[in-house]
LUMGU-930398 format. One record per residue (C-alpha): residue number from 1; chain; x, y, z. Coordinates in steps of 0.02 Angstrom, whole numbers, plus 50000, padded with zeros to 5 digits. Each point is the difference from the previous one (the first is absolute). Example, Ala and Ser with C-alpha at 12.3 -4.5 7.8 and 13.67 -1.06 7.14 Angstrom:
// LUMGU-930398
    n  chain     c1     c2     c3
    1      A  50615  49775  50390
    2      A  50069  50172  49967
//
This chain:
// LUMGU-930398
    n  chain     c1     c2     c3
    1      A  51960  51043  49155
    2      A  49916  50125  49884
    3      A  50029  50178  50063
    4      A  49926  50161  49934
    5      A  50120  50147  50029
    6      A  49908  50166  49979
    7      A  50122  50141  50044
    8      A  50062  50158  49915
    9      A  50177  50020  49939
   10      A  50115  49883  49907
   11      A  50125  50008  50143
   12      A  49876  49930  50129
   13      A  49938  49870  49879
   14      A  50178  49945  49961
   15      A  50043  49990  50186
   16      A  49847  49891  50034
   17      A  50041  49886  49853
   18      A  50181  49982  50055
   19      A  49951  49961  50180
   20      A  49872  49865  49954
   21      A  50096  49923  49853
   22      A  50090  49866  50106
   23      A  49834  49924  50054
   24      A  49934  49974  49823
   25      A  49838  50099  50016
   26      A  49905  50047  49841
   27      A  49984  50191  50002
   28      A  49877  50108  49904
   29      A  50055  50183  50013
   30      A  49892  50154  49963
   31      A  50014  50185  50046
   32      A  49819  50052  49973
   33      A  49851  49966  50116
   34      A  49880  49960  49859
   35      A  50126  49881  49923
   36      A  50022  49921  50171
   37      A  49812  49968  50016
   38      A  49996  49922  49827
   39      A  50153  49893  50037
   40      A  49922  49941  50162
   41      A  49845  49942  49907
   42      A  50093  49914  49858
   43      A  50158  49934  50081
   44      A  49921  49938  50164
   45      A  50153  50038  50109
   46      A  50022  49915  50169
   47      A  50081  50155  50080
   48      A  49990  50187  49964
   49      A  50141  50124  50037
   50      A  49946  50180  49978
   51      A  50016  50180  50059
   52      A  49880  50143  50031
   53      A  50061  50117  49862
   54      A  49944  49906  49844
   55      A  49933  50111  49860
   56      A  49815  49991  49947
   57      A  49952  49871  50135
   58      A  50094  50003  50164
   59      A  50065  49857  50104
   60      A  49854  50015  50122
   61      A  49874  49967  49861
   62      A  50101  49850  49942
   63      A  50006  49933  50179
   64      A  49810  50019  50017
   65      A  49968  49903  49839
   66      A  50117  49861  50057
   67      A  49917  49992  50171
   68      A  49826  49982  49924
   69      A  50060  49866  49880
   70      A  50086  49906  50141
   71      A  49830  49932  50052
   72      A  50024  49878  49856
   73      A  50192  49998  49990
   74      A  50116  50056  50139
   75      A  50133  50124  49938
   76      A  50100  50101  50129
   77      A  50059  50178  49965
   78      A  50171  50070  50051
   79      A  50013  50191  49999
   80      A  50162  50100  49977
   81      A  49998  50144  50125
   82      A  50105  50130  49907
   83      A  49925  50169  50045
   84      A  49852  49925  50095
   85      A  49940  50108  50144
   86      A  49960  49912  50165
   87      A  49814  50037  49985
   88      A  49996  49912  49830
   89      A  50043  49833  50079
   90      A  49823  49985  50070
   91      A  49926  50024  49826
   92      A  50119  49869  49931
   93      A  49949  49872  50130
   94      A  49815  50034  49970
   95      A  50030  49978  49813
   96      A  50070  49826  50031
   97      A  50189  50025  50005
   98      A  50079  49859  50102
   99      A  50184  50047  50005
  100      A  50108  50157  49984
  101      A  50182  50029  49953
  102      A  50097  50162  50002
  103      A  50077  50063  49838
  104      A  50143  50000  49966
  105      A  50008  49821  50065
  106      A  50127  49866  50036
  107      A  49988  49854  49876
  108      A  50004  49868  50137
  109      A  49860  50087  50094
  110      A  49889  50001  49844
  111      A  50039  49817  49966
  112      A  49957  49957  50181
  113      A  49834  50093  49995
  114      A  49953  49925  49831
  115      A  50046  49826  50063
  116      A  49889  50024  50152
  117      A  49853  50053  49892
  118      A  50034  49854  49880
  119      A  49987  49877  50145
  120      A  49837  50083  50050
  121      A  49934  49981  49822
  122      A  50046  49815  49999
  123      A  49917  49972  50168
  124      A  49845  50090  49940
  125      A  49998  49894  49841
  126      A  50015  49840  50102
  127      A  49860  50061  50113
  128      A  49886  50035  49852
  129      A  50039  49830  49926
  130      A  49960  49917  50167
  131      A  49839  50099  50015
  132      A  49951  49950  49823
  133      A  50032  49816  50036
  134      A  49910  50013  50165
  135      A  49852  50087  49917
  136      A  49994  49864  49868
  137      A  50003  49863  50132
  138      A  49868  50089  50104
  139      A  49891  50020  49846
  140      A  50019  49814  49964
  141      A  49951  49952  50178
  142      A  49853  50121  49997
  143      A  49944  49926  49834
  144      A  50014  49823  50069
  145      A  49901  50045  50157
  146      A  49867  50087  49897
  147      A  49980  49850  49884
  148      A  50008  49870  50139
  149      A  49873  50088  50110
  150      A  49887  50045  49855
  151      A  50000  50184  50049
  152      A  50003  50044  49814
  153      A  49831  49920  49975
  154      A  49843  50105  49988
  155      A  49873  49860  50019
  156      A  50000  49983  50189
  157      A  49842  49952  50092
  158      A  49890  50152  50036
  159      A  50009  50056  50180
  160      A  50174  49927  50032
  161      A  50117  50147  49982
  162      A  50185  49994  50045
  163      A  50140  50115  49943
  164      A  50176  50062  50038
  165      A  50063  50176  49974
  166      A  50184  49964  49975
  167      A  50148  50103  50051
  168      A  50137  50014  49865
  169      A  50087  49853  50085
  170      A  49936  49826  50035
  171      A  49951  49993  50183
  172      A  49938  49822  50013
  173      A  49813  50036  49982
  174      A  49890  49886  49896
  175      A  49818  49953  49999
  176      A  49904  49855  49923
  177      A  49816  49962  49980
  178      A  49936  49835  49931
  179      A  49831  49916  49991
  180      A  50063  49823  50025
  181      A  49831  49915  49990
  182      A  49839  50087  49951
  183      A  49954  50111  50147
  184      A  50160  49964  50098
  185      A  50113  50154  49997
  186      A  50180  50004  50061
  187      A  50102  50157  50029
  188      A  50176  50037  50058
  189      A  50099  50156  50044
  190      A  50187  49971  50015
  191      A  50126  50126  50067
  192      A  50176  49926  49996
  193      A  50144  50082  50093
  194      A  50127  50108  49912
  195      A  49998  50097  49837
  196      A  50050  49973  49821
  197      A  50045  49831  49927
  198      A  50010  49914  50170
  199      A  49820  50048  50038
  200      A  49943  49947  49827
  201      A  50090  49833  50007
  202      A  49925  49970  50173
  203      A  49825  50034  49936
  204      A  50000  49887  49846
  205      A  50004  49832  50092
  206      A  49864  50062  50118
  207      A  49885  50043  49856
  208      A  50036  49840  49902
  209      A  49972  49889  50151
  210      A  49838  50089  50042
  211      A  49932  49984  49823
  212      A  50044  49816  49986
  213      A  49912  49959  50164
  214      A  49842  50104  49984
  215      A  49961  49915  49834
  216      A  49972  49844  50106
  217      A  49903  50093  50136
  218      A  50130  49955  50131
  219      A  49970  50071  50176
  220      A  50080  50166  50044
  221      A  50102  49923  50142
  222      A  50079  49874  49881
  223      A  50038  50136  49873
  224      A  50085  50107  50132
  225      A  50107  49856  50065
  226      A  50056  49956  49823
  227      A  50049  50181  49965
  228      A  50089  50008  50168
  229      A  50101  49843  49961
  230      A  50046  50062  49826
  231      A  50060  50169  50061
  232      A  50104  49922  50139
  233      A  50084  49890  49870
  234      A  50028  50138  49872
  235      A  50033  50163  50091
  236      A  50149  50052  50106
  237      A  49977  50030  50185
  238      A  49908  50160  50040
  239      A  49889  49998  49846
  240      A  49816  49952  50011
  241      A  49829  50047  49933
  242      A  49848  50070  50088
  243      A  49842  49920  49931
  244      A  49813  50019  50001
  245      A  49903  49850  49936
  246      A  49812  50010  49970
  247      A  49871  49871  49947
  248      A  49819  50046  49967
  249      A  49871  49865  49968
  250      A  49853  50096  49929
  251      A  49862  49870  50009
  252      A  50036  49962  50183
  253      A  50038  50181  50046
  254      A  50164  49954  50088
  255      A  50158  50107  50001
  256      A  50164  49921  50057
  257      A  50145  50114  50049
  258      A  50183  49960  50034
  259      A  50095  50158  50045
  260      A  50189  49976  50014
  261      A  50079  50167  50042
  262      A  49891  50123  49903
  263      A  49886  50137  50070
  264      A  49827  49956  50062
  265      A  49871  49938  49876
  266      A  49831  50086  50014
  267      A  49830  49928  49959
  268      A  49876  50141  49969
  269      A  49824  49939  50036
  270      A  49851  50073  49911
  271      A  49930  50055  50167
  272      A  50154  50112  50025
  273      A  50090  49890  50126
  274      A  50183  49954  49973
  275      A  50089  49839  50046
  276      A  50191  49993  49999
  277      A  50122  49856  49982
  278      A  50173  50038  50070
  279      A  50157  49907  49954
  280      A  50006  49836  50096
  281      A  50138  49911  49902
  282      A  50185  50039  49976
  283      A  50057  50054  49826
  284      A  50049  49855  49888
  285      A  50183  49952  49987
  286      A  50061  50050  50174
  287      A  50129  49873  50058
  288      A  50019  49918  50168
  289      A  49821  50018  50063
  290      A  49839  49903  49978
  291      A  49885  50123  49912
  292      A  49839  49918  50057
  293      A  49845  50015  49893
  294      A  49838  50089  50043
  295      A  49858  50011  49874
  296      A  49845  50098  50050
  297      A  49832  49965  49919
  298      A  49853  50118  50007
  299      A  49829  50006  49920
  300      A  49974  50138  49871
  301      A  49847  50056  49905
  302      A  49974  50073  49826
  303      A  50051  50182  49999
  304      A  50129  49984  50139
  305      A  50171  50064  49949
  306      A  50175  49941  50045
  307      A  50134  50136  50006
  308      A  50184  49953  50017
  309      A  50166  50084  49964
  310      A  50188  49983  50016
  311      A  50122  50091  50116
  312      A  50034  50135  49870
  313      A  49824  50066  50022
  314      A  49987  49957  50184
  315      A  50157  50097  50046
  316      A  49928  50159  49925
  317      A  49824  49986  50069
  318      A  49942  50044  50175
  319      A  49856  49905  50083
  320      A  49889  50153  49979
  321      A  50041  50014  49815
  322      A  49969  49815  49979
  323      A  49827  50016  50075
  324      A  49947  50158  49908
  325      A  50087  49981  49831
  326      A  50002  49812  49967
  327      A  49867  49914  50105
  328      A  49846  50090  49936
  329      A  49845  49896  50025
  330      A  49956  49891  49850
  331      A  49826  50075  49994
  332      A  50066  50175  49967
  333      A  50081  49968  49832
  334      A  50010  49866  49868
  335      A  50150  49885  49996
  336      A  50066  50095  49849
  337      A  49980  50169  50085
  338      A  50082  49932  50157
  339      A  50149  49937  49897
  340      A  50018  50169  49913
  341      A  50003  50093  50166
  342      A  50135  49883  50067
  343      A  50101  50013  49839
  344      A  50001  50190  50007
  345      A  50058  49998  50181
  346      A  50136  49872  49965
  347      A  50062  50101  49850
  348      A  50015  50155  50108
  349      A  50104  49903  50127
  350      A  50115  49934  49864
  351      A  50040  50176  49939
  352      A  50018  50075  50173
  353      A  50146  50016  50119
  354      A  50065  49836  50068
  355      A  49959  49898  49845
  356      A  50117  49856  49965
  357      A  49902  49838  50021
  358      A  49870  49911  49896
  359      A  49820  50031  50048
  360      A  49895  49842  49982
  361      A  49817  49988  50046
  362      A  49849  49891  49968
  363      A  49813  50030  50011
  364      A  49890  49847  49976
  365      A  49811  50005  50003
  366      A  49912  49837  50041
  367      A  49888  49960  49851
  368      A  49828  49928  50012
  369      A  49996  49810  49982
  370      A  49932  49934  49836
  371      A  49813  49999  49977
  372      A  49936  49846  50089
  373      A  49822  50010  49938
  374      A  49943  49839  49917
  375      A  49958  50023  49816
  376      A  49820  49990  49943
  377      A  49962  49826  49934
  378      A  49946  50070  49832
  379      A  50172  50080  49975
  380      A  50085  49831  49992
  381      A  49984  49904  49835
  382      A  49894  49844  50012
  383      A  50139  49888  49938
  384      A  50182  50020  50046
  385      A  50135  49888  49928
  386      A  50181  49974  50055
  387      A  50125  50110  49909
  388      A  50152  49948  50102
  389      A  50030  49871  50136
  390      A  50156  49955  50096
  391      A  50027  49875  50140
  392      A  50142  50009  50128
  393      A  50076  49895  50138
  394      A  50084  50090  50145
  395      A  50121  49930  50129
  396      A  50027  50144  50123
  397      A  50149  49908  50076
  398      A  50092  50031  49835
  399      A  49923  50160  49933
  400      A  49913  50121  50116
  401      A  49826  50058  49954
  402      A  50058  50180  49992
  403      A  50135  49948  49877
  404      A  49878  49911  49887
  405      A  49839  50099  50005
  406      A  50062  50161  49915
  407      A  50062  49896  49853
  408      A  49835  49909  49988
  409      A  49901  50161  50009
  410      A  50106  50076  49863
  411      A  49914  49874  49884
  412      A  49832  50072  50047
  413      A  50057  50180  49990
  414      A  50064  49967  49824
  415      A  49820  49984  49940
  416      A  49880  50150  49983
  417      A  49932  49984  50177
  418      A  49932  50147  50099
  419      A  50133  50056  50125
  420      A  49879  50014  50146
  421      A  49930  49826  49973
  422      A  50176  49929  49980
  423      A  50040  50080  50167
  424      A  49854  49910  50083
  425      A  50043  49836  49916
  426      A  50182  50004  50055
  427      A  49950  50034  50179
  428      A  49871  49859  50003
  429      A  50119  49876  49918
  430      A  50135  50045  50127
  431      A  49877  49967  50143
  432      A  49943  49834  49926
  433      A  50178  49941  49970
  434      A  50058  50055  50173
  435      A  49859  49899  50079
  436      A  50040  49849  49892
  437      A  50186  50007  50042
  438      A  49987  50039  50185
  439      A  49852  49894  50051
  440      A  49986  49867  49865
  441      A  50182  49965  49959
  442      A  50092  50050  50160
  443      A  49859  49953  50119
  444      A  50007  50160  50103
  445      A  49856  50030  50119
  446      A  49914  50169  49977
  447      A  49984  50014  50189
  448      A  50189  50032  50007
  449      A  49968  50175  49933
  450      A  49912  50044  50161
  451      A  50169  49976  50089
  452      A  50083  50134  49893
  453      A  50083  50022  49832
  454      A  50173  49946  50059
  455      A  49934  49836  50071
  456      A  49907  49961  49840
  457      A  50151  50043  49891
  458      A  50115  49893  50105
  459      A  49888  49848  49974
  460      A  49989  50042  49815
  461      A  50189  50007  49979
  462      A  50019  49832  50088
  463      A  49869  49922  49888
  464      A  50082  50067  49842
  465      A  50167  49927  50056
  466      A  49925  49825  50016
  467      A  50022  49886  49849
  468      A  49850  49957  49894
  469      A  49942  49965  49823
  470      A  49821  50066  50001
  471      A  49956  50154  49899
  472      A  49860  50126  49980
  473      A  49914  50002  49831
  474      A  49910  50148  49926
  475      A  49922  50043  49834
  476      A  49963  50170  49922
  477      A  49872  50017  49861
  478      A  49964  50156  49897
  479      A  49830  50004  49914
  480      A  49929  50109  49863
  481      A  49829  50013  49918
  482      A  49959  49861  49878
  483      A  50004  50056  49820
  484      A  50106  50154  50033
  485      A  50174  49955  49936
  486      A  50138  50111  50066
  487      A  49882  50073  50129
  488      A  50048  50059  50172
  489      A  50005  49881  50148
  490      A  49830  50000  50086
  491      A  50034  49885  50147
  492      A  50149  49927  50095
  493      A  49979  49838  50093
  494      A  50119  49915  50121
  495      A  49999  49829  50082
  496      A  50120  49956  50141
  497      A  50022  49825  50074
  498      A  50113  49941  50140
  499      A  50046  49823  50058
  500      A  49931  50022  50175
  501      A  49845  49920  50078
  502      A  49898  50159  49976
  503      A  49887  50088  50124
  504      A  49818  50034  50033
  505      A  49973  50153  49892
  506      A  49811  50013  50021
  507      A  49996  50105  50160
  508      A  50125  50123  49926
  509      A  49891  50045  49852
  510      A  49888  50091  50123
  511      A  50136  50026  50131
  512      A  50074  50154  50086
  513      A  50056  50152  49903
  514      A  50186  50034  49975
  515      A  50084  50074  50152
  516      A  49894  49916  50133
  517      A  50119  49853  50011
  518      A  50188  49986  49967
  519      A  49962  49873  49864
  520      A  49867  49971  49867
  521      A  50043  50155  49899
  522      A  50030  49901  49840
  523      A  49827  49921  49993
  524      A  49918  50166  50046
  525      A  50091  50085  49856
  526      A  49956  49862  49878
  527      A  49819  50010  50055
  528      A  49991  50189  49990
  529      A  50101  50039  49844
  530      A  49989  49845  49892
  531      A  49853  49917  49917
  532      A  49951  49818  49977
  533      A  50097  49951  50156
  534      A  49994  49811  50023
  535      A  50089  49860  50094
  536      A  50009  49815  49969
  537      A  49921  49886  50128
  538      A  50163  49970  50095
  539      A  50043  50185  50007
  540      A  50174  49986  49924
  541      A  49954  50079  49833
  542      A  49929  50175  49977
  543      A  49946  50088  49841
  544      A  49949  50180  49968
  545      A  49989  50125  49858
  546      A  49987  50186  49968
  547      A  49919  50091  49855
  548      A  50099  50123  49894
  549      A  49879  50124  49924
//
């Protein structure tokens, strides 16, 4: 190893050189403190042997310089104790001296002490190399999580704020927000067990599974069960992930919550009341037990806020602090001001005593549904002509509606169509197709819904498992103003037809409002939000349109 020997006297220098010669060390010898400082900077020694009585700059000053530089490169200092008073030892230790040897010294003793320090240098070097590799791997996992989740994007939907204040390690926290269909928002907070690479590796399949499934608007219970199965197959025993899954359907004002091992979710009503949703499901990935699935649905109104967080924040927050610092009534501050107040509080916790876990939190504000007012007749051009038309056949026994519809709607969203109107159209098309599949193709009786969701779904699964060749047909037409080439889309029209016998649609056009019966919601929505609603005589074909102004 490279050793800087900074001692006075040719005799001492010669003795040191003779003692260390058998081990093949490369020695740089100086007698002056200033020369020693310069040699330290230029030669980059791995060990320094010195004494207190150097001219111009003493051994203590050299030791202090080496100690400060050791923050970047570890270099131990061995001090010869010739003429050193007992009280000087304290100053040497404070200066950074790690080892002492009396002078005159025995050659074998010096070799033994140098060998011990050399092993310490090698161990320190290996530790730094491991830390560098670990830091590189952690940075890669953090980068992957950031890109996969989209947390590096700055174009998130207004009012849907989620963030993580990370500790220097990876602690398994991740959040995702996606608007799968127009007006249908999904969110997830994941807190995987462990720290470092294990936590990061545990989180990646959770995020990727969630993203793949929400793009198809798959129910929260199904998403959870798929994540649970994946983690059981991938992770060793004892590793799992706590999850919070959210789904907000804006037009219907319905929030769905699946809490699997995370702190309570809070819905802050505009009237100041608070509703909580405790964990009712086991964390995903736990082996040997049936996790069960419990999804809670609740009605929400524009201006209500949903506040959720991970264990990192929950462990450092008392119930009183939660109520006074985080659950301020939505009417007292704007969503942005509310987020800023939470961010300041979270930042103070991260820098305080007991820090060491990621702090993840979310504050969603339920937006107002799109403007449902019918446009003035004069605002619509007198003559509209088709700009794009596509016809589809759907067999739900092969491809589920929730698998197909997002891909179909992506065609519409690719045109310059108002986002709010596209949101309404997607919701109405989903309702029309659901009715065509369930009642026209599968022959399910709407009265089954009065017996409960599970009963209806059981009959639906049995019907989908039965063989058949019939399909549902639907056509989407985009229209623009005649004589305006390249103009924006002014109207979207849809027509859905099923192979069933149809139904008597006439009473429903003036029928009960949504919510009074467990069925009939689709027609009520089509009647209330669409225009030009019409049925064929048999009642197995429905057409509607919306204007895009």
